C-alpha positions in Angstrom: -29.3 4.7 49.3 -27.0 6.4 46.8 -23.4 6.5 47.4 -21.5 9.8 46.7 -18.2 9.8 44.9 -15.6 11.5 47.0 -12.7 12.9 45.2 -9.5 12.1 46.9 -6.4 14.2 46.3 -3.3 12.3 46.5 0.1 14.4 46.7 2.5 13.4 43.9 5.6 11.7 45.4 7.5 11.4 42.2 8.9 14.1 40.2 7.8 14.4 36.6 10.1 13.0 34.0 10.7 14.2 30.5 8.6 12.0 28.0 10.5 10.3 25.4 9.6 7.8 22.6 11.7 4.9 24.2 10.1 2.4 26.3 11.7 1.9 29.7 13.5 -1.3 30.5 11.8 -3.9 32.8 14.3 -3.3 35.6 13.7 0.6 35.5 10.0 0.0 35.9 10.6 -2.5 38.7 12.9 -0.2 40.5 10.4 2.7 40.3 7.5 0.6 41.7 9.5 -0.7 44.5 11.0 2.7 45.3 14.4 1.4 45.3 17.2 3.5 43.7 18.7 2.3 40.6 21.8 0.3 41.0 25.2 1.4 39.3 24.8 -1.3 36.6 21.3 0.0 35.7 22.5 3.5 35.4 25.5 2.4 33.2 23.2 0.6 30.9 21.0 3.8 30.8 24.0 6.0 30.0 25.4 3.4 27.3 21.8 3.6 25.5 22.0 7.3 25.5 25.4 7.2 24.0 24.2 4.7 21.6 21.4 6.8 20.4 23.8 9.7 19.9 26.0 7.6 17.6 23.3 5.6 16.1 23.4 7.3 12.7 27.2 6.7 12.2 26.7 3.0 12.9 23.8 2.8 10.5 25.9 4.0 7.8 28.7 1.7 8.4 26.2 -1.3 8.7 24.4 -0.4 5.4 27.5 0.0 3.2 27.8 -3.2 1.2 30.2 -3.0 -1.8 29.1 -5.0 -4.9 32.3 -6.6 -4.8 31.7 -8.1 -1.3 28.1 -9.2 -2.1 29.4 -11.2 -5.1 32.2 -12.7 -3.0 29.4 -13.8 -0.5 27.2 -15.3 -3.1 29.9 -17.2 -4.8 30.9 -18.7 -1.6 27.4 -19.7 -0.8 27.0 -21.2 -4.3 30.1 -23.3 -3.7 28.3 -24.8 -0.6 25.4 -26.2 -2.6 25.4 -29.7 -3.6 24.5 -29.8 -7.3 22.7 -32.7 -8.9 24.6 -34.8 -11.5 23.7 -34.7 -15.2 22.1 -38.1 -14.8 19.8 -37.0 -12.1 18.8 -33.9 -14.1 18.0 -36.0 -17.1 15.9 -38.2 -15.2 14.0 -35.6 -13.2 13.4 -33.6 -16.5 11.9 -36.9 -18.0 9.5 -37.4 -15.2 8.3 -33.7 -15.5 7.8 -34.1 -19.3 6.0 -37.4 -18.8 3.5 -35.9 -16.2 3.0 -32.9 -18.5 2.1 -35.2 -21.6 -0.2 -37.5 -19.4 -2.2 -34.4 -18.1 -2.3 -33.0 -21.8 -3.8 -36.3 -23.0 -6.3 -36.2 -20.2 -7.3 -32.7 -20.9 -7.6 -33.4 -24.6 -9.9 -36.3 -23.7 -12.2 -34.4 -21.5 -12.3 -31.6 -24.2 -13.3 -34.0 -27.0 -15.9 -35.7 -24.8 -17.5 -32.6 -23.6 -17.3 -31.3 -27.3 -19.2 -34.5 -28.6 -21.8 -34.4 -25.8 -22.5 -30.7 -26.4 -22.7 -31.4 -30.1 -25.4 -34.1 -29.3 -27.4 -31.6 -27.1 -27.4 -28.9 -29.8 -28.4 -31.3 -32.4 
């Protein structure tokens, strides 16, 4: 026996809300599902968010305005916090880097000479 699908119409209990791009807060969703009315605290938060959106552009402009002078001060203060190496440490580390470069150069030259010699024997 095949079952027939019955279309059940359910009355709408909630009013239609104006759709916006913002995501509802968790508390709002929970209060809507449970059928409870939003508390005063939630309503205040909601109103604050609306006011923040209205004044959003002015806040962005204030936050994004950094002067070159202020940026230079911040940079110099950060550079003062850095623990710089002594001259002796710099010389030692530079010597290590140069030694490693020379060692690898000798190894590469050796392989190049070896493969050049072997290739010359094969060409013959």
